[in-house]
C-alpha positions, 0 to 999 in steps of 0.5 A, spaced: 499 499 499 505 504 501 508 504 495 502 505 491 500 511 495 508 513 493 506 512 486 499 516 486 503 522 489 509 521 484 502 521 479 498 527 481 504 531 482 507 530 474 500 532 472 499 538 477 505 541 473 505 539 466 498 542 467 501 548 469 506 547 463 501 547 458 496 553 462 495 558 456 495 564 462 501 561 465 504 561 456 502 567 455 504 571 462 511 568 461 511 570 454 510 577 455 514 577 461 521 574 457 520 580 451 519 585 456 525 583 460 529 584 453 525 591 452 521 589 446 514 593 448 513 594 441 513 586 439 508 584 445 504 589 442 505 588 435 502 581 437 496 584 440 495 587 432 489 582 428 491 582 421 485 585 418 487 592 421 494 592 416 490 592 410 486 598 413 492 602 415 495 601 408 488 603 405 489 608 409 495 611 408 494 610 401 488 615 400 492 620 404 498 619 400 503 616 405 507 613 401 513 611 406 506 609 411 504 605 406 511 601 404 513 600 412 506 598 413 506 592 407 514 590 409 512 589 417 506 585 415 510 581 410 516 580 416 510 576 420 506 572 414 500 576 413 497 576 407 495 583 404 490 583 397 494 583 391 491 590 389 494 593 394 500 591 394 499 593 386 498 599 388 503 601 393 509 598 388 506 604 384 507 609 388 513 614 385 519 613 389 519 622 388 514 626 388 517 632 385 511 637 386 511 635 393 519 637 393 518 644 391 512 645 395 516 642 402 522 647 400 517 653 400 513 650 406 520 650 409 523 658 406 516 661 408 513 658 414 520 654 417 517 647 418 517 642 414 514 634 413 519 630 409 526 630 406 525 635 402 523 641 406 528 637 412 534 639 406 532 647 408 533 646 415 539 642 415 542 646 410 542 653 414 543 649 421 549 645 417 552 652 414 552 655 421 547 661 419 542 657 422 545 657 429 549 663 429 542 666 428 539 663 433 546 663 439 545 671 437 539 671 439 537 667 445 544 669 447 543 676 447 537 675 451 540 672 455 545 677 456 540 683 457 536 679 463 530 678 458 526 671 457 531 666 454 529 660 449 533 655 453 532 649 448 534 653 442 539 657 445 543 651 447 541 646 441 544 652 437 551 651 441 551 644 440 548 644 433 555 649 431 560 644 435 556 638 431 557 642 424 564 643 426 564 635 427 561 633 421 565 637 416 571 634 420 569 627 420 567 628 412 560 627 413 560 622 419 557 626 424 551 628 419 545 624 424 548 627 430 548 634 426 540 632 423 539 630 430 540 636 433 537 640 427 529 637 428 529 637 434 531 645 435 526 646 428 521 642 432 521 646 437 521 652 434 513 651 430 510 648 436 511 641 435 515 639 440 512 636 446 512 640 452 515 635 456 521 634 453 521 642 451 521 643 458 526 637 461 531 640 456 530 647 458 531 646 465 538 642 463 540 648 459 538 654 464 541 650 470 548 653 469 550 657 464 557 660 463 556 668 462 563 670 461 563 664 455 557 666 453 559 674 452 566 672 449 561 667 445 556 672 442 562 677 440 566 672 435 559 669 433 558 677 431 563 678 428 562 671 424 569 668 426 566 661 426 573 657 427 575 660 433 568 659 437 569 652 439 574 655 445 569 658 449 563 655 445 565 648 449 565 652 457 558 655 456 555 649 458 555 644 463 558 638 461 552 634 463 547 638 459 551 638 453 551 630 454 544 630 454 542 635 448 548 631 444 544 624 447 538 627 444 541 629 437 543 622 437 537 618 438 534 622 434 539 621 428 538 613 430 530 615 428 531 619 422 536 612 419 529 608 420 524 612 417 528 619 415 523 625 417 516 621 418 520 616 423 522 622 426 515 626 427 512 620 428 516 618 434 514 626 437 507 623 437 509 617 442 515 620 446 515 626 452 521 626 455 529 624 453 527 617 456 522 616 452 526 617 445 532 613 447 525 607 448 523 609 441 531 611 437 532 604 440 526 600 437 527 604 430 534 600 431 530 593 432 525 595 425 529 599 421 524 602 415 518 598 418 519 603 424 513 607 420 509 602 421 510 601 428 508 607 430 503 607 426 499 601 430 502 600 437 503 608 438 506 609 446 506 601 446 512 602 445 514 605 451 511 600 455 506 595 456 500 600 458 494 597 457 496 589 456 498 590 464 491 588 464 491 583 461 497 580 463 493 580 470 487 577 467 492 572 465 496 571 472 489 571 475 487 565 471 493 562 473 493 562 480 485 560 480 487 554 476 494 552 480 489 554 486 485 549 484 489 542 483 491 544 489 485 544 492 484 536 488 490 534 490 490 535 497 483 532 497 485 526 494 491 524 498 487 527 504 481 520 502 488 516 501 490 518 508 483 516 511 482 510 507 490 508 509 488 508 517 481 505 516 485 498 513 485 493 518 493 493 521 497 488 517 494 489 511 
């Protein structure tokens, strides 16, 4: 009888462990936890997107004339083995590589309004900044206010200073620092037209305002006013605290990474989800992971690339379901073992 009870216990424990491993709630929770530990929040949310939504979003992108988004969604769907309409695929394939009328309109919009929606308009921003004209203008404008004791846009002041350093690095590296230069220009231009998230703008502005070397700023402004750009770097390197400079450089680097995944469309998509420099770093990591699929990812999951959000409620349900299953199995085992114990005690001695 002792061997029978031991065998029964082993069998029930094996059934318990096997059932636990096969429980869909436990499997789902563990899978999400593993992806979350890797920071793959976008991937977790993408797994919840129904296949038909890809076709809907591609159709909407085509109707809006948004070729980059349509191409990105098609590529993302292809990676995930999601079938799309042949007619829709043909329509996306027929999109022109370059919209000449759009290029002219973008260039004009940049010159007149300082805004941009694509690489064509952004090229005008980069041209102004990399030549030093845009950054010198902003440095003199905001730096002059600081000297005069007037309200200062510290984010613009800081990015103009960092931008001049990055422009010098771009020339010295034969274009190697261009992504950084582009990232800084994008943040400054987006802020100028009021499209930079307020939280991000305030974070960078406060960091710049905390410590400015007034003597170095005066010297820098004098050299900038005389257009002695080659002599700017020495005093300019002392104007801002190293921590502030690192923060702005990291932000520019992150936006440069995002630009590499999808140009201006990708950078503008990031502004719709990022509220802080930490958010931008997470978005940059997602952009690095998905490459030219990033614009589609941003459209489908939005702020989901930053964390689990509402999926936490789903995970909680999975975990509660798993705990309920475990509790039920444990209760069943305890009852079975209790009955066996009572039967064993009820057997005559020596049986």
